[in-house]
C-alpha positions in Angstrom: 7.6 17.3 9.8 9.6 16.1 6.7 9.4 13.0 4.6 12.6 11.1 3.8 13.2 8.2 1.4 16.1 5.8 1.8 18.2 5.3 -1.3 19.1 1.8 -0.2 15.8 0.3 0.8 13.2 2.7 -0.7 11.4 3.1 2.6 9.7 6.4 3.2 9.5 7.8 6.7 8.2 11.0 8.3 10.3 12.7 11.0 10.6 16.0 12.8 12.5 18.8 11.0 15.5 18.6 13.2 15.9 14.9 12.8 15.4 15.1 9.0 18.1 17.8 8.7 20.6 15.4 10.4 19.5 12.3 8.4 19.5 14.0 4.9 22.5 13.2 2.9 23.9 10.0 1.2 21.3 7.5 2.3 18.2 9.7 2.9 16.7 12.3 0.6 13.7 14.6 0.9 10.5 13.5 -0.9 7.1 15.2 -1.1 4.4 14.3 1.4 2.3 13.1 -1.5 4.8 10.3 -2.1 4.6 9.3 1.6 0.8 9.3 1.4 0.7 7.2 -1.7 3.0 4.7 0.0 0.7 4.4 3.0 -2.7 4.2 1.2 -3.8 0.9 -0.4 -4.7 1.2 -4.1 -8.5 1.3 -4.4 -8.5 -0.7 -7.6 -6.6 -3.6 -6.1 -9.1 -3.7 -3.2 -12.1 -3.7 -5.5 -10.6 -6.5 -7.6 -10.1 -8.7 -4.6 -13.7 -8.2 -3.5 -15.0 -9.1 -6.9 -12.9 -12.3 -7.0 -14.1 -13.3 -3.6 -17.7 -12.7 -4.6 -17.2 -14.7 -7.8 -15.7 -17.6 -5.8 -18.6 -17.6 -3.4 -21.1 -17.6 -6.2 -19.3 -20.5 -7.9 -19.3 -22.5 -4.7 -23.0 -22.0 -4.3 -23.6 -23.1 -7.9 -21.5 -26.2 -7.5 -23.3 -27.0 -4.2 -26.7 -26.7 -5.9 -25.6 -28.9 -8.8 -24.4 -31.6 -6.4 -27.6 -31.5 -4.4 -29.7 -32.3 -7.5 
């Protein structure tokens, strides 16, 4: 298996060796597997930030609800 990156779109694909050999050239170039992995995995920091924002929003709604009930 080889990883190829499109020069036009920036997409990274993983294909069999024989297919990669035929595709490599002007549009497609070989890239390390680590670059393909990084493209597939979501960044952990972004996920953690989203969860924190959601938790803050829930807490704010609860506080606002308590203030309205008084």
